[in-house]
Each structure stands twice: as C-alpha cells, then as structure tokens.
N, CA, C and O atoms as a GROMACS GRO file, in nm:
protein
  296
    1MET      N    1  20.888  11.067  11.707
    1MET     CA    2  20.893  10.941  11.778
    1MET      C    3  20.955  10.965  11.915
    1MET      O    4  21.062  11.026  11.926
    2LYS      N    5  20.891  10.919  12.016
    2LYS     CA    6  20.941  10.934  12.153
    2LYS      C    7  21.036  10.818  12.184
    2LYS      O    8  20.998  10.701  12.184
    3TYR      N    9  21.160  10.854  12.211
    3TYR     CA   10  21.261  10.752  12.241
    3TYR      C   11  21.260  10.710  12.387
    3TYR      O   12  21.305  10.601  12.420
    4THR      N   13  21.210  10.796  12.473
    4THR     CA   14  21.223  10.770  12.616
    4THR      C   15  21.148  10.646  12.661
    4THR      O   16  21.190  10.580  12.756
    5LYS      N   17  21.038  10.612  12.598
    5LYS     CA   18  20.965  10.495  12.644
    5LYS      C   19  21.025  10.364  12.594
    5LYS      O   20  20.985  10.257  12.640
    6TYR      N   21  21.121  10.369  12.503
    6TYR     CA   22  21.184  10.248  12.451
    6TYR      C   23  21.319  10.218  12.515
    6TYR      O   24  21.368  10.105  12.503
    7TYR      N   25  21.381  10.315  12.582
    7TYR     CA   26  21.512  10.292  12.640
    7TYR      C   27  21.511  10.189  12.750
    7TYR      O   28  21.610  10.118  12.769
    8SER      N   29  21.404  10.178  12.823
    8SER     CA   30  21.398  10.077  12.929
    8SER      C   31  21.384   9.936  12.873
    8SER      O   32  21.407   9.839  12.946
    9LEU      N   33  21.347   9.922  12.747
    9LEU     CA   34  21.331   9.790  12.685
    9LEU      C   35  21.455   9.743  12.610
    9LEU      O   36  21.463   9.626  12.574
   10ILE      N   37  21.551   9.831  12.586
   10ILE     CA   38  21.667   9.794  12.505
   10ILE      C   39  21.756   9.694  12.578
   10ILE      O   40  21.798   9.595  12.519
   11PHE      N   41  21.785   9.718  12.705
   11PHE     CA   42  21.874   9.629  12.780
   11PHE      C   43  21.816   9.487  12.792
   11PHE      O   44  21.889   9.392  12.764
   12PRO      N   45  21.689   9.469  12.833
   12PRO     CA   46  21.636   9.331  12.837
   12PRO      C   47  21.629   9.266  12.699
   12PRO      O   48  21.649   9.145  12.686
   13LEU      N   49  21.600   9.344  12.596
   13LEU     CA   50  21.596   9.289  12.460
   13LEU      C   51  21.734   9.243  12.416
   13LEU      O   52  21.747   9.139  12.352
   14LEU      N   53  21.838   9.318  12.450
   14LEU     CA   54  21.974   9.276  12.419
   14LEU      C   55  22.012   9.149  12.494
   14LEU      O   56  22.081   9.063  12.439
   15ILE      N   57  21.967   9.136  12.619
   15ILE     CA   58  21.995   9.014  12.696
   15ILE      C   59  21.933   8.893  12.627
   15ILE      O   60  21.997   8.788  12.616
   16VAL      N   61  21.811   8.906  12.581
   16VAL     CA   62  21.743   8.794  12.515
   16VAL      C   63  21.810   8.761  12.382
   16VAL      O   64  21.831   8.643  12.351
   17LEU      N   65  21.844   8.861  12.303
   17LEU     CA   66  21.905   8.836  12.172
   17LEU      C   67  22.044   8.776  12.185
   17LEU      O   68  22.078   8.683  12.112
   18ILE      N   69  22.125   8.827  12.276
   18ILE     CA   70  22.259   8.772  12.294
   18ILE      C   71  22.251   8.633  12.355
   18ILE      O   72  22.330   8.545  12.320
   19GLY      N   73  22.156   8.613  12.447
   19GLY     CA   74  22.135   8.479  12.503
   19GLY      C   75  22.093   8.380  12.396
   19GLY      O   76  22.140   8.266  12.396
   20PHE      N   77  22.006   8.421  12.306
   20PHE     CA   78  21.967   8.334  12.195
   20PHE      C   79  22.088   8.299  12.110
   20PHE      O   80  22.105   8.184  12.069
   21PHE      N   81  22.172   8.397  12.083
   21PHE     CA   82  22.292   8.373  12.003
   21PHE      C   83  22.387   8.276  12.072
   21PHE      O   84  22.438   8.183  12.010
   22ILE      N   85  22.410   8.296  12.202
   22ILE     CA   86  22.505   8.211  12.275
   22ILE      C   87  22.451   8.069  12.292
   22ILE      O   88  22.524   7.973  12.271
   23TYR      N   89  22.324   8.056  12.329
   23TYR     CA   90  22.271   7.924  12.365
   23TYR      C   91  22.223   7.844  12.245
   23TYR      O   92  22.239   7.721  12.244
   24LYS      N   93  22.165   7.908  12.145
   24LYS     CA   94  22.109   7.833  12.033
   24LYS      C   95  22.205   7.822  11.915
   24LYS      O   96  22.220   7.714  11.857
   25ILE      N   97  22.269   7.930  11.880
   25ILE     CA   98  22.354   7.928  11.761
   25ILE      C   99  22.492   7.871  11.794
   25ILE      O  100  22.542   7.786  11.720
   26LEU      N  101  22.554   7.915  11.904
   26LEU     CA  102  22.685   7.862  11.943
   26LEU      C  103  22.674   7.732  12.021
   26LEU      O  104  22.774   7.664  12.043
   27GLU      N  105  22.553   7.697  12.065
   27GLU     CA  106  22.521   7.573  12.136
   27GLU      C  107  22.600   7.556  12.266
   27GLU      O  108  22.648   7.446  12.296
   28TYR      N  109  22.612   7.663  12.344
   28TYR     CA  110  22.669   7.654  12.478
   28TYR      C  111  22.559   7.622  12.577
   28TYR      O  112  22.443   7.658  12.557
   29GLU      N  113  22.597   7.554  12.684
   29GLU     CA  114  22.502   7.525  12.791
   29GLU      C  115  22.491   7.647  12.882
   29GLU      O  116  22.592   7.711  12.911
   30PRO      N  117  22.370   7.680  12.929
   30PRO     CA  118  22.359   7.794  13.020
   30PRO      C  119  22.418   7.760  13.157
   30PRO      O  120  22.370   7.671  13.227
   31ASN      N  121  22.522   7.832  13.194
   31ASN     CA  122  22.580   7.820  13.327
   31ASN      C  123  22.616   7.960  13.374
   31ASN      O  124  22.586   8.059  13.307
   32PHE      N  125  22.679   7.969  13.488
   32PHE     CA  126  22.708   8.098  13.550
   32PHE      C  127  22.794   8.186  13.459
   32PHE      O  128  22.768   8.305  13.447
   33TYR      N  129  22.895   8.129  13.396
   33TYR     CA  130  22.988   8.208  13.315
   33TYR      C  131  22.923   8.260  13.188
   33TYR      O  132  22.947   8.375  13.150
   34THR      N  133  22.842   8.181  13.122
   34THR     CA  134  22.777   8.229  13.000
   34THR      C  135  22.671   8.335  13.032
   34THR      O  136  22.649   8.426  12.953
   35ILE      N  137  22.607   8.324  13.147
   35ILE     CA  138  22.510   8.426  13.187
   35ILE      C  139  22.580   8.558  13.218
   35ILE      O  140  22.531   8.664  13.180
   36ILE      N  141  22.695   8.552  13.286
   36ILE     CA  142  22.772   8.673  13.316
   36ILE      C  143  22.823   8.737  13.186
   36ILE      O  144  22.820   8.859  13.172
   37ILE      N  145  22.870   8.657  13.093
   37ILE     CA  146  22.915   8.709  12.964
   37ILE      C  147  22.799   8.772  12.889
   37ILE      O  148  22.814   8.878  12.829
   38ASN      N  149  22.684   8.708  12.892
   38ASN     CA  150  22.564   8.760  12.827
   38ASN      C  151  22.525   8.896  12.884
   38ASN      O  152  22.499   8.990  12.809
   39LEU      N  153  22.521   8.907  13.016
   39LEU     CA  154  22.485   9.034  13.080
   39LEU      C  155  22.589   9.142  13.055
   39LEU      O  156  22.554   9.259  13.036
   40GLY      N  157  22.716   9.104  13.054
   40GLY     CA  158  22.823   9.202  13.030
   40GLY      C  159  22.819   9.259  12.890
   40GLY      O  160  22.834   9.380  12.872
   41ILE      N  161  22.800   9.175  12.791
   41ILE     CA  162  22.792   9.222  12.653
   41ILE      C  163  22.668   9.310  12.634
   41ILE      O  164  22.675   9.412  12.565
   42ALA      N  165  22.556   9.271  12.692
   42ALA     CA  166  22.435   9.352  12.680
   42ALA      C  167  22.452   9.487  12.749
   42ALA      O  168  22.402   9.588  12.699
   43PHE      N  169  22.522   9.492  12.862
   43PHE     CA  170  22.546   9.619  12.931
   43PHE      C  171  22.637   9.710  12.850
   43PHE      O  172  22.615   9.831  12.844
   44ILE      N  173  22.738   9.654  12.788
   44ILE     CA  174  22.830   9.734  12.708
   44ILE      C  175  22.761   9.789  12.583
   44ILE      O  176  22.787   9.903  12.545
   45LEU      N  177  22.675   9.711  12.521
   45LEU     CA  178  22.609   9.755  12.397
   45LEU      C  179  22.486   9.842  12.420
   45LEU      O  180  22.437   9.903  12.325
   46SER      N  181  22.435   9.849  12.542
   46SER     CA  182  22.316   9.930  12.567
   46SER      C  183  22.353  10.079  12.569
   46SER      O  184  22.467  10.114  12.598
   47PRO      N  185  22.256  10.166  12.539
   47PRO     CA  186  22.286  10.310  12.534
   47PRO      C  187  22.308  10.369  12.673
   47PRO      O  188  22.254  10.321  12.772
   48ARG      N  189  22.388  10.475  12.678
   48ARG     CA  190  22.412  10.548  12.801
   48ARG      C  191  22.329  10.675  12.801
   48ARG      O  192  22.326  10.747  12.701
   49VAL      N  193  22.261  10.702  12.909
   49VAL     CA  194  22.178  10.822  12.921
   49VAL      C  195  22.239  10.912  13.026
   49VAL      O  196  22.254  10.873  13.142
   50LYS      N  197  22.276  11.034  12.986
   50LYS     CA  198  22.332  11.133  13.078
   50LYS      C  199  22.236  11.250  13.089
   50LYS      O  200  22.176  11.292  12.989
   51THR      N  201  22.221  11.304  13.208
   51THR     CA  202  22.136  11.420  13.230
   51THR      C  203  22.223  11.545  13.228
   51THR      O  204  22.320  11.555  13.303
   52LEU      N  205  22.187  11.640  13.143
   52LEU     CA  206  22.261  11.765  13.129
   52LEU      C  207  22.175  11.881  13.179
   52LEU      O  208  22.054  11.884  13.155
   53ASP      N  209  22.236  11.974  13.247
   53ASP     CA  210  22.167  12.096  13.289
   53ASP      C  211  22.196  12.205  13.186
   53ASP      O  212  22.310  12.251  13.175
   54ALA      N  213  22.096  12.246  13.111
   54ALA     CA  214  22.109  12.351  13.011
   54ALA      C  215  22.036  12.475  13.059
   54ALA      O  216  21.970  12.473  13.163
   55GLN      N  217  22.047  12.582  12.984
   55GLN     CA  218  21.978  12.705  13.021
   55GLN      C  219  21.827  12.690  13.007
   55GLN      O  220  21.752  12.757  13.078
   56THR      N  221  21.784  12.604  12.919
   56THR     CA  222  21.640  12.585  12.898
   56THR      C  223  21.581  12.478  12.987
   56THR      O  224  21.461  12.454  12.983
   57GLY      N  225  21.664  12.414  13.068
   57GLY     CA  226  21.614  12.310  13.157
   57GLY      C  227  21.698  12.184  13.146
   57GLY      O  228  21.803  12.184  13.082
   58ARG      N  229  21.652  12.079  13.207
   58ARG     CA  230  21.725  11.953  13.204
   58ARG      C  231  21.700  11.881  13.071
   58ARG      O  232  21.587  11.873  13.023
   59LYS      N  233  21.807  11.830  13.014
   59LYS     CA  234  21.801  11.751  12.891
   59LYS      C  235  21.871  11.618  12.916
   59LYS      O  236  21.958  11.607  13.002
   60GLU      N  237  21.831  11.519  12.842
   60GLU     CA  238  21.896  11.389  12.851
   60GLU      C  239  21.972  11.364  12.721
   60GLU      O  240  21.919  11.384  12.612
   61GLN      N  241  22.096  11.320  12.735
   61GLN     CA  242  22.180  11.290  12.621
   61GLN      C  243  22.200  11.140  12.614
   61GLN      O  244  22.238  11.077  12.712
   62VAL      N  245  22.174  11.082  12.498
   62VAL     CA  246  22.185  10.938  12.479
   62VAL      C  247  22.301  10.910  12.386
   62VAL      O  248  22.307  10.964  12.275
   63THR      N  249  22.395  10.825  12.430
   63THR     CA  250  22.509  10.786  12.348
   63THR      C  251  22.516  10.634  12.339
   63THR      O  252  22.484  10.564  12.434
   64TRP      N  253  22.558  10.586  12.223
   64TRP     CA  254  22.577  10.444  12.198
   64TRP      C  255  22.726  10.416  12.188
   64TRP      O  256  22.805  10.509  12.174
   65LEU      N  257  22.764  10.291  12.194
   65LEU     CA  258  22.905  10.254  12.191
   65LEU      C  259  22.968  10.282  12.056
   65LEU      O  260  23.075  10.344  12.051
   66PHE      N  261  22.907  10.240  11.946
   66PHE     CA  262  22.967  10.253  11.815
   66PHE      C  263  22.907  10.365  11.731
   66PHE      O  264  22.937  10.375  11.612
   67TYR      N  265  22.822  10.448  11.790
   67TYR     CA  266  22.758  10.557  11.717
   67TYR      C  267  22.819  10.687  11.766
   67TYR      O  268  22.809  10.720  11.885
   68LYS      N  269  22.883  10.762  11.678
   68LYS     CA  270  22.960  10.879  11.720
   68LYS      C  271  22.871  10.996  11.762
   68LYS      O  272  22.908  11.071  11.852
   69LYS      N  273  22.756  11.013  11.699
   69LYS     CA  274  22.669  11.125  11.732
   69LYS      C  275  22.585  11.090  11.855
   69LYS      O  276  22.548  10.974  11.875
   70SER      N  277  22.558  11.191  11.934
   70SER     CA  278  22.470  11.170  12.050
   70SER      C  279  22.336  11.236  12.022
   70SER      O  280  22.327  11.333  11.947
   71LYS      N  281  22.233  11.182  12.082
   71LYS     CA  282  22.098  11.230  12.064
   71LYS      C  283  22.052  11.298  12.192
   71LYS      O  284  22.063  11.241  12.300
   72ILE      N  285  22.002  11.420  12.182
   72ILE     CA  286  21.952  11.493  12.299
   72ILE      C  287  21.800  11.487  12.296
   72ILE      O  288  21.736  11.526  12.198
   73ILE      N  289  21.743  11.436  12.406
   73ILE     CA  290  21.598  11.425  12.418
   73ILE      C  291  21.553  11.504  12.538
   73ILE      O  292  21.634  11.539  12.624
   74ASN      N  293  21.426  11.533  12.546
   74ASN     CA  294  21.373  11.608  12.659
   74ASN      C  295  21.326  11.515  12.767
   74ASN      O  296  21.278  11.560  12.871
   0.00000   0.00000   0.00000
C-alpha cells in the first residue's frame, strides 16, 4: 500500500472530522476561536514527515503524535 498519496488528505480530513465534532456534537457556533481550535488540534494530530539522507538515497520518515514507531517510506 502506498502511503504517500494519502498523507496530503489526512490534514483536511482531520479538519472536517474535528469540525463535525465541535459544531454538531458539542453544538458550538462556528466563530473565529472554534475555527482556530479546530485547525490547531488537526495540526497537532496530523503526521509529521521528515526527509532523511541515507546511503541508499533520500527516505521519508513519518511519525504520529501517539504512535511510538516511525514508518520509513520511499
């Protein structure tokens, strides 16, 4: 499974899911502060991609906030 084509979709998907939780389930009105909180939580929970220079070439390392192992992709 190729992970690289899905990483660009994780951040917008988290924004939509957290926004749904804040606006529909908690019943808050959308204003500037709830949008900033929504974007901040989605940014914190999204994966981090680091580029590493190895002997075999460039590799990308993906780490999540609560997942201890990192995934190395090409």
